[in-house]
Each structure stands twice: as structure tokens, then as C-alpha cells.
C-alpha positions in Angstrom: -5.1 -4.2 -15.4 -1.8 -3.5 -13.8 0.9 -6.1 -13.3 4.1 -6.2 -11.3 7.6 -7.2 -12.2 10.5 -8.7 -10.3 10.5 -8.6 -6.5 8.0 -5.7 -6.2 4.5 -5.1 -4.9 2.0 -2.6 -6.3 0.0 -1.0 -3.5 -3.0 1.2 -3.2 -2.9 3.6 -0.2 -5.8 3.5 2.3 -7.6 6.7 3.0 -7.3 7.9 6.6 -10.5 8.2 8.5 -11.4 11.8 8.9 -14.0 11.0 11.6 -13.9 8.3 14.2 -16.8 5.9 14.8 -17.8 8.1 17.8 -18.1 11.2 15.5 -14.8 12.9 16.5 -13.2 14.7 13.7 -9.5 13.8 13.3 -7.1 16.5 12.3 -4.3 14.4 10.8 -1.8 15.8 8.4 0.8 13.0 8.3 1.4 10.5 5.5 -0.9 7.6 4.8 -0.2 4.8 7.2 -1.4 1.6 5.5 -1.9 0.2 2.0 -3.5 -2.9 0.3 -1.5 -5.1 -2.0 -3.1 -5.0 -5.5 -0.3 -6.9 -7.5 2.6 -9.1 -6.6 5.8 -9.6 -8.7 6.6 -13.1 -9.9 9.9 -13.3 -8.0 8.6 -12.2 -4.6 9.6 -15.0 -2.1 7.0 -15.8 0.6 4.7 -13.3 -1.1 1.7 -11.8 0.8 -1.5 -12.3 -1.2 -3.4 -9.6 -3.1 -5.7 -7.8 -0.7 -3.4 -8.0 2.3 -3.2 -4.8 4.4 0.4 -3.8 5.0 2.6 -1.2 6.7 5.5 0.0 4.4 8.5 2.3 4.3 6.7 5.1 2.3 10.0 6.9 1.5 10.9 3.8 -0.7 7.7 3.8 -2.8 7.4 5.1 -6.4 4.0 6.7 -7.1 2.3 5.8 -10.4 -1.1 6.6 -11.9 -3.0 4.0 -14.0 -6.5 4.6 -15.3 -7.0 7.6 -13.0 -6.0 5.5 -9.9 -3.0 6.2 -7.7 -0.7 3.3 -6.9 2.7 2.8 -5.4 5.4 0.4 -6.4 7.7 -0.9 -3.7 10.4 -3.6 -3.3 9.1 -6.5 -1.3 11.9 -6.0 1.3 10.4 -2.6 2.2 7.1 -4.0 3.3 7.5 -3.9 7.1 4.4 -5.8 8.4 1.1 -7.4 7.6 -1.6 -5.5 9.5 -4.3 -7.8 10.8 
């Protein structure tokens, strides 16, 4: 289990699709675009719930590894948008 402190979120990056639904192979070399919230700090105001898909400012994330999983910690103010 991983918990968050303060005004931070813990995120897990989504894998980019390497093939479209139509079978086209995507050659994408950029950074991961979206993530899912896996933990919310106790002082996040108007917090988005766990499981929410978000777009974030990736340059403000801190990568961590926990039980062989990659996560990212980010201040709540650096979450730009909920992706519906």
C-alpha cells in the first residue's frame, strides 16, 4: 500500500497505445500523456477521487518505485485537467 502526504497526488502513468483500434502501428517517442490517480493527500482541497484520469505537468513529478511498480508524486496544483 502506498499513501500520500500533504497536498500531493500519487499517480500511475498510462501506457500509450502502440497500435490503434484499426491496426495502425503508432511510432510515438514522446512522454506519457495521461495518468490515473492512485492516492490522494489528506490536505488536497477539492480532491479528485482515486481512479480519475488526469493530464499533468510531467516536469513537476517525482518518480518513485514501490513493490516493483512505477509511480509519480505531484503537487495537486500541477494537475492540469481531468480527462473524461
